[in-house]
C-alpha positions, 0 to 999 in steps of 0.5 A, spaced: 469 553 576 472 546 576 468 540 576 469 533 579 468 529 573 471 522 571 475 522 577 479 528 576 477 536 577 476 539 570 475 546 568 468 548 565 467 549 558 462 550 552 461 544 548 464 546 541 459 541 537 453 543 533 446 546 537 450 545 544 452 538 543 459 535 544 463 532 538 462 526 542 455 526 542 455 528 535 459 522 533 454 517 537 448 521 534 451 520 527 452 512 528 445 511 532 442 514 526 445 510 521 444 504 525 437 506 525 435 508 518 441 505 514 442 513 511 448 517 513 446 521 519 439 519 518 439 523 511 433 520 507 432 526 502 438 529 498 433 536 498 439 540 497 442 536 491 435 535 488 432 542 489 438 546 487 443 541 483 447 546 480 449 550 487 450 543 490 455 541 484 458 548 485 459 547 493 463 540 491 467 543 486 469 549 490 471 544 496 475 539 492 478 545 488 481 547 494 483 540 496 487 539 490 490 546 490 492 545 497 496 539 495 499 542 489 501 548 493 504 544 499 508 539 495 512 545 493 513 547 500 516 541 502 523 540 499 523 532 501 524 528 495 519 523 497 513 529 497 516 533 491 518 528 486 513 523 487 507 526 490 507 522 496 502 526 500 494 527 500 489 532 503 482 531 505 476 535 508 472 532 514 466 533 518 466 534 525 465 527 527 471 525 522 467 523 516 471 525 509 467 529 505 472 530 499 479 529 498 485 531 493 489 527 489 495 523 491 496 517 496 488 517 497 489 510 502 490 515 507 483 518 507 480 513 511 486 513 516 485 520 518 478 519 519 480 514 524 485 518 527 480 524 528 474 519 531 480 516 536 481 524 539 473 525 539 472 518 543 477 520 548 475 526 550 480 531 546 474 536 546 475 536 554 482 535 555 487 537 551 481 541 548 480 543 541 480 550 539 481 554 533 488 554 531 490 548 534 494 543 530 494 535 532 499 530 529 498 522 529 502 516 526 500 510 530 497 505 525 493 502 531 489 509 532 489 511 525 494 510 519 497 505 515 505 505 518 509 509 522 512 513 517 506 516 514 505 522 518 498 526 519 497 533 521 490 535 523 487 542 524 480 543 526 475 548 522 471 553 526 465 557 524 464 562 530 464 558 536 462 551 533 467 546 530 464 545 523 470 540 520 477 538 520 482 539 515 487 533 514 494 532 511 499 526 510 506 525 507 510 520 507 517 522 511 524 520 509 526 517 516 522 515 522 527 514 527 526 506 528 531 501 530 533 500 523 534 506 518 529 508 513 521 509 513 519 502 511 523 499 517 524 492 516 528 490 523 523 492 528 520 486 532 516 490 537 512 497 537 517 499 542 522 499 536 518 502 531 520 509 532 517 516 533 510 516 536 505 521 535 499 519 538 494 524 536 498 529 540 496 536 540 503 539 537 501 547 537 496 552 538 494 559 535 497 556 528 504 555 531 507 549 533 510 548 540 517 548 540 518 542 545 515 538 539 520 540 534 525 539 539 523 532 540 522 530 532 529 533 531 532 529 536 528 523 534 529 522 527 535 521 522 533 526 517 530 532 521 531 537 515 526 533 511 522 532 517 521 539 518 519 541 511 514 535 511 511 538 517 510 545 514 508 542 508 502 539 511 500 545 516 500 549 510 496 545 506 491 544 512 491 552 513 489 553 505 483 548 506 481 551 512 481 558 508 477 554 502 472 552 507 471 559 511 470 562 504 465 557 502 461 558 508 461 566 507 459 565 500 453 559 501 451 560 509 453 556 515 446 552 514 447 550 507 454 548 508 452 543 514 446 540 510 451 539 504 457 535 508 451 531 510 448 530 503 455 529 500 456 523 504 450 520 503 450 521 496 457 517 496 454 512 499 448 511 494 452 512 488 457 506 491 451 501 492 449 503 485 455 502 482 456 495 485 449 493 482 451 495 475 458 492 475 458 486 480 455 479 479 452 477 486 455 472 490 462 470 494 469 471 491 475 467 494 482 470 492 487 468 497 494 471 497 501 469 501 507 473 502 514 470 505 518 473 511 524 469 510 528 472 516 531 465 519 538 466 521 538 473 521 544 475 526 541 482 528 534 479 531 533 475 537 532 467 536 524 468 536 524 473 531 529 470 526 525 465 523 521 464 516 514 465 516 508 466 511 503 471 511 496 468 509 491 473 506 484 469 505 480 475 502 473 473 501 468 478 498 461 477 498 456 481 494 449 482 495 443 483 490 442 490 494 449 492 493 452 489 499 459 489 499 463 485 505 470 484 505 473 478 510 480 476 512 477 471 517 482 465 517 488 470 517 494 467 521 497 470 527 501 477 528 508 476 529 515 479 531 516 483 525 514 489 522 509 487 517 503 487 522 497 491 519 492 494 523 484 495 521 485 502 519 491 500 514 486 495 511 480 500 511 485 505 507 487 499 502 480 498 501 479 505 499 485 506 495 483 500 490 475 502 490 477 509 488 481 506 482 476 501 480 469 501 482 468 509 483 474 512 479 471 519 479 472 526 483 466 525 487 469 520 492 468 521 500 466 516 506 460 514 503 463 508 500 466 506 507 458 507 509 456 502 504 461 497 505 463 492 511 469 488 513 472 483 518 479 483 520 479 478 526 483 480 532 490 477 534 491 476 526 496 480 522 490 484 519 488 486 526 494 485 531 491 488 537 497 486 542 500 493 544 507 490 542 505 488 535 510 492 530 507 496 524 513 500 521 512 496 515 505 494 515 505 495 507 508 488 507 502 485 509 497 490 506 500 490 499 499 482 497 493 481 501 489 486 497 491 483 490 485 478 492 480 484 491 482 486 484 482 479 482 475 478 485 472 485 482 475 483 476 471 476 476 465 480 477 465 485 472 467 480 467 461 476 468 457 482 467 461 483 460 465 489 462 471 486 459 475 493 459 474 494 466 478 487 468 485 488 471 489 482 473 494 483 480 498 489 481 505 488 482 508 488 489 512 494 491 519 491 491 525 491 492 525 496 497 532 499 497 533 501 504 539 503 509 542 509 513 548 511 517 552 517 514 551 520 508 556 523 503 556 529 507 557 526 513 550 527 516 546 522 519 541 519 514 535 514 513 533 512 506 529 509 502 529 509 494 522 511 492 523 508 485 518 503 489 512 508 487 513 506 480 512 498 478 508 494 473 500 494 473 496 488 472 494 486 465 487 488 463 482 485 459 483 488 453 491 490 453 498 489 456 499 492 463 502 499 464 510 498 464 513 501 470 508 506 471 505 507 478 504 503 485 498 500 488 498 506 493 499 512 489 496 512 482 500 518 480 507 516 482 513 515 478 520 513 479 523 520 480 529 523 477 536 519 478 540 526 480 535 527 485 536 521 489 543 521 488 543 528 491 540 525 498 543 518 498 550 516 498 549 512 492 551 513 485 547 510 479 550 505 474 544 504 470 537 504 470 533 500 465 527 495 463 528 489 467 525 483 463 521 478 465 518 481 471 511 482 468 507 475 468 506 472 461 499 471 458 494 473 452 496 480 455 502 481 459 503 484 466 506 491 466 514 490 467 518 492 472 525 496 472 532 495 475 537 500 478 544 498 479 547 502 484 554 503 487 555 505 495 558 512 494 562 517 498 560 514 505 564 511 511 558 508 515 552 505 512 548 499 512 543 497 507 538 492 506 533 488 501 526 488 502 522 484 497 518 477 496 523 472 494 519 465 495 512 467 493 508 470 488 503 475 491 501 478 484 497 472 481 495 472 474 488 472 472 484 467 467 490 463 465 495 468 466 502 467 469 504 471 476 508 477 476 516 475 478 518 474 485 525 476 486 532 475 488 538 479 491 545 480 488 549 485 491 557 485 492 561 486 498 568 488 497 567 490 490 573 492 485 569 497 482 573 503 484 579 499 480 575 498 474 574 505 474 581 507 474 583 502 469 577 504 464 574 497 464 567 495 463 562 496 469 555 493 471 549 497 469 544 492 468 542 485 469 537 483 464 538 475 465 541 473 472 543 466 468 548 471 464 549 477 469 553 483 467 554 484 475 558 477 475 562 478 469 564 485 470 565 485 478 569 481 483 568 481 490 563 477 495 557 476 491 550 476 495 547 472 489 541 468 492 534 468 494 534 472 501 530 478 498 528 480 506 534 481 510 536 485 517 541 491 515 548 489 513 554 494 512 556 496 505 562 500 503 564 505 498 564 502 491 560 496 493 554 494 488 547 494 490 542 491 485 535 493 486 529 491 481 522 492 481 516 487 480 511 487 475 504 485 475 500 479 473 498 476 466 491 475 463 489 469 459 492 464 456 500 465 453 499 461 447 494 466 445 499 472 445 499 476 438 505 475 434 505 483 434 505 483 441 511 478 442 515 482 437 514 488 442 516 484 448 522 483 444 523 490 442 522 493 448 526 488 452 520 486 456 521 478 455 527 474 454 527 470 448 527 463 451 521 465 455 517 467 449 519 460 446 517 456 452 511 459 455 508 463 448 510 457 443 513 463 439 518 461 434 523 466 433 528 468 427 533 473 427 533 479 422 538 484 421 540 483 429 533 483 431 528 478 433 521 476 428 516 471 429 515 466 424 507 466 425 506 459 421 511 456 425 509 459 432 502 456 430 504 449 429 508 449 435 502 452 439 498 446 437 503 441 439 504 445 446 496 444 446 497 437 445 502 436 450 497 439 455 492 435 454 496 429 455 499 431 461 492 433 464 488 429 469 480 430 471 479 435 476 476 430 481 483 426 480 487 432 481 483 434 488 484 427 490 491 427 489 492 434 493 487 431 498 492 425 500 498 431 500 494 435 505 492 429 509 499 426 510 502 433 511 506 433 505 507 441 505 512 445 507 513 446 514 512 453 514 506 453 511 503 447 516 505 452 521 501 458 517 495 454 517 495 451 524 495 458 526 489 460 522 485 454 525 487 457 532 484 464 530 478 462 526 473 456 527 469 458 521 475 458 516 478 452 519 471 448 518 471 451 511 478 448 510 477 442 513 470 440 510 473 442 503 479 437 504 475 432 507 479 432 514 477 431 521 474 436 525 480 436 530 485 436 524 492 439 525 498 439 521 504 436 524 509 441 525 516 440 525 519 447 526 
């Protein structure tokens, strides 16, 4: 029988939720109970955990073990180097309503983004149409529905016990190419959502555990690297099926009622645990830590006039910690979304909160959406962190996300430092840049879109007790590494000329930020390829802490029409590194058209066989006064080529002497020079009141860069509250606006 419902005829169906409810009814009831009681699903007593704690822990261990096993196994199903080499995937288990119960290791930024995608399906009546049945397969990659950026592709599989939906298995991989208007998987080029590439809007892509052929064909034709796409999809499906099997085994062993009780209690326990951690670690109050990121696209020939402009992203992070463990993050004051691919929806912002909290406040195995229910957030509509406009492009949302949340790390560090947990203090992580990206024809003559996932290995922020981790991981994947050169050469039309430490990338301080590294490539065996740089060149998003210097920003040094092949034939020196741009190997050992400038973000441009592409990856922020850096650490900086000698002399006051070709620190002379530098500081210093008055005059007279004036005016337009705060701080009229000249 068909029933007329919501303006159309639909077939009758039996609800798949618990106790005869629809899943939507379950979600609405869960939200109502949380609103009324403050406890997840109204769970006030953790009775299973209290009455049988060993059984409770065993159930959690079984489920999490199943998730980690699924990830490690599925990683070997995919031959995609981004997945297999770097581990760019994760899996999680969800309740029927879409709340995470447990998660694997990996890119855990996606644990809550998949939750958003599941809830999107529930709220949009997928249970009724297209139906949710055993063996179904769903896929999503749209950040506005639940994701970070379009190249993070999700597979979601429902888990049933008898006729009831008892949960979801979810998996994410970062694919090699997404079919955007410019090649690669973090495309810098799309200016609207219509150019972001292949769209999977939480689609049903299979049933009875078999993927629809029309979906396969659509994806094969929609991306530049269909082989890797297929392998990644099989990897995700295999992992989700392993999770489903683990859940079914657990229910068979423990009983369905126990399983249902466990998943509710596990999330409520996670909520309470997070609140307790906040009380233990943080000092209540409000923490301000803004960050900025430049988007220098002015004059780019491949973009229309309204998109080919220079702009700056404003990320005014404000963290409010309450005495009862409240944890509220606000980006009120963020400026407006733009015609570029760095717009970042709330699901992505929530994902970043997740990935950072699990590396700071709750770095343990027992993590789930309880932390989400213990926090709150504010992402203003129409801003860069909530671009509600349908046309806003999101293909490179990380470009806003990564710098925006350096402020959260600094805020947490200030809070834990005030509590005395010095070993928990961490300065800003490094930007995940330079992102080498391009596409066209590879060395085999096939279509390709590429991104060197060396970006998953940048410098960590300095810690309260030691230097940051050198070229060790990325903010979004704490297990990442740079991968083998031979693997990247196998899949990309590039030849490595060298890979080594890049000096002066980590910010100096008492403790140095972790260093980045550098790679010099030759474009190799391709007749048709375009390349681009994606990095920060005019801003310092990775700020230092407690007097530490920021991590270095970047520059571009590529060579077109290079004479490299001729050098090879003549057995002449060729560039393998660029330790010091003022004394460049690339300049010395390569003739051609040198693109040696600050254009670190650009539209793709054509390069040819034998041209030089240079990429260096960023370092983390420093911590503490550089004049307090231990001489032994300075000698380590020199031995490892982490810092050039002249910067140690200028910034740290080090007096260096050469001993058998190596530098040593003259401790006595260094102490004398540091005393002189402190005296020089004192002579330059002015009282804070005088400094603020001078800055206030600059602000009142609009003596700011035109791009910054436009940025601040945009923030005023979107947020009356933030505008009031800014204007009162600088003693400006309520109607104040910066005079714009561009």
